[in-house]
C-alpha positions in Angstrom: 2.8 14.3 3.8 0.4 11.5 3.1 1.6 7.9 3.1 -0.7 5.3 1.4 0.1 1.7 2.4 -1.3 -1.0 0.2 -1.2 -4.7 0.7 -1.1 -6.3 -2.7 -4.3 -7.7 -4.1 -5.1 -11.4 -4.0 -2.6 -13.5 -6.0 -2.9 -17.0 -7.5 -1.6 -19.9 -5.4 2.0 -20.8 -5.9 1.1 -24.2 -7.2 -0.9 -22.7 -10.0 1.5 -19.8 -10.7 5.0 -19.8 -9.3 5.2 -16.0 -10.0 2.1 -15.4 -7.9 0.4 -13.1 -10.4 -2.9 -11.5 -9.4 -5.9 -13.6 -9.5 -9.0 -12.5 -11.3 -10.7 -11.7 -7.9 -7.6 -9.7 -6.9 -7.6 -7.7 -10.1 -11.3 -7.0 -9.8 -11.0 -5.9 -6.2 -8.1 -3.5 -6.7 -9.9 -2.0 -9.7 -13.0 -1.5 -7.6 -10.9 0.2 -4.8 -9.1 2.4 -7.4 -12.3 3.3 -9.2 -13.9 4.4 -5.8 -10.9 6.4 -4.8 -10.7 8.1 -8.2 -14.4 9.0 -8.1 -14.1 10.4 -4.5 -11.0 12.4 -5.5 -9.4 11.7 -2.1 -6.0 10.6 -3.3 -3.3 12.8 -4.7 -0.2 10.7 -5.0 3.1 11.8 -6.4 4.8 8.4 -6.6 3.8 4.7 -6.3 6.6 2.4 -5.1 6.2 -1.4 -5.0 8.2 -4.4 -4.0 9.9 -6.7 -6.5 7.2 -9.3 -6.3 4.9 -9.7 -9.3 1.7 -9.4 -7.3 2.8 -6.0 -5.8 4.0 -4.7 -9.2 0.6 -5.6 -10.8 -1.3 -4.0 -8.0 0.8 -0.9 -8.3 0.2 -0.8 -12.1 -3.5 -1.0 -11.7 -3.5 1.7 -9.1 -1.4 4.0 -11.2 -3.8 3.5 -14.2 -6.6 4.9 -12.1 -4.9 7.4 -9.8 -2.4 9.0 -12.2 0.6 9.7 -10.0 2.7 12.6 -11.0 5.8 10.4 -11.3 6.3 6.9 -12.7 5.9 3.9 -10.5 9.1 2.5 -9.1 10.3 -0.8 -7.8 12.4 -0.7 -4.7 14.0 -3.0 -2.1 13.0 -3.5 1.5 9.3 -3.8 0.9 9.4 -7.7 1.0 7.3 -9.5 3.6 10.2 -9.9 6.1 12.1 -6.6 5.4 13.1 -4.5 8.3 10.4 -1.7 8.7 13.0 0.7 10.2 14.6 1.0 6.7 11.4 2.6 5.3 10.7 4.5 8.5 14.1 6.3 8.1 13.5 6.8 4.3 10.2 8.5 5.0 11.8 11.0 7.4 13.4 12.7 4.4 10.4 12.7 2.1 7.7 15.4 1.8 5.7 14.2 -1.2 2.7 12.0 -1.0 3.7 8.4 -1.8 2.1 5.0 -2.0 3.9 1.9 -0.9 2.6 -1.4 -2.3 3.9 -4.4 -0.4 3.2 -7.3 1.9 2.5 -8.5 5.4 4.0 -8.6 7.9 6.2 -5.7 6.7 3.3 -3.2 6.2 1.8 -4.1 9.5 5.1 -3.6 11.3 5.9 -0.3 9.4 2.5 1.2 10.3 2.8 0.2 13.9 6.2 1.7 14.2 5.1 5.0 12.6 2.0 5.3 14.7 3.3 3.9 18.0 7.1 3.7 17.9 6.9 -0.1 18.2 6.6 -2.4 15.2 5.8 -5.5 17.3 2.1 -4.8 17.9 -0.5 -5.2 15.2 -2.3 -1.8 15.1 -3.9 -2.0 11.7 -5.6 -5.1 10.2 -4.6 -5.0 6.6 -6.6 -6.7 3.9 -5.4 -7.7 0.4 -6.2 -4.8 -2.0 -6.9 -2.4 0.9 -5.4 1.0 1.3 -4.4 2.7 4.6 -3.8 6.5 4.6 -1.4 7.8 7.2 -0.7 11.6 7.6 2.5 13.0 9.0 1.5 16.0 11.1 3.6 18.8 12.7 6.3 17.4 14.9 6.8 14.5 12.6 4.2 12.3 14.2 2.0 10.0 12.1 -1.8 9.6 12.4 -4.2 7.2 10.8 -6.5 9.2 8.5 -8.6 6.5 6.8 -8.7 3.0 5.5 -10.5 1.4 2.5 -10.8 -2.3 2.1 -12.5 -4.2 -0.7 -15.1 -5.7 1.6 -16.5 -2.2 2.2 -17.2 -1.7 -1.5 -19.1 -4.9 -2.2 -22.1 -2.9 -3.5 -20.1 -0.2 -5.2 
């Protein structure tokens, strides 16, 4: 099973937009990442799940447009910034399909640290807005980091 963890793309400041919709820069960056991944053919995702926040939903919608998941995108609880990462760690135990979670920091950082090291208190991965981290669950139920793509790597793409 592959797990794709995505920190939402850059959003507008709360003072400008209380809903925190994606900024133009955020839209452009996530489209660039999605275009790159589509051209490389390295993502086969069954489902995209996002938090209830507008910026995560918009990021998920753009990714779905380019990556064509086999199921619809879904909104779920416990992907908010301060959500308990153990909730999703337990949910993932019963899943076998490739999924993408679009959420926020520090939740994604804590979830990835817990899956990789068994301790969510240490920052293991430095997430970036609009970046995607691919974890792979191998035999025995252990997780490994397979790859990571961030917008800064694709400046000339």
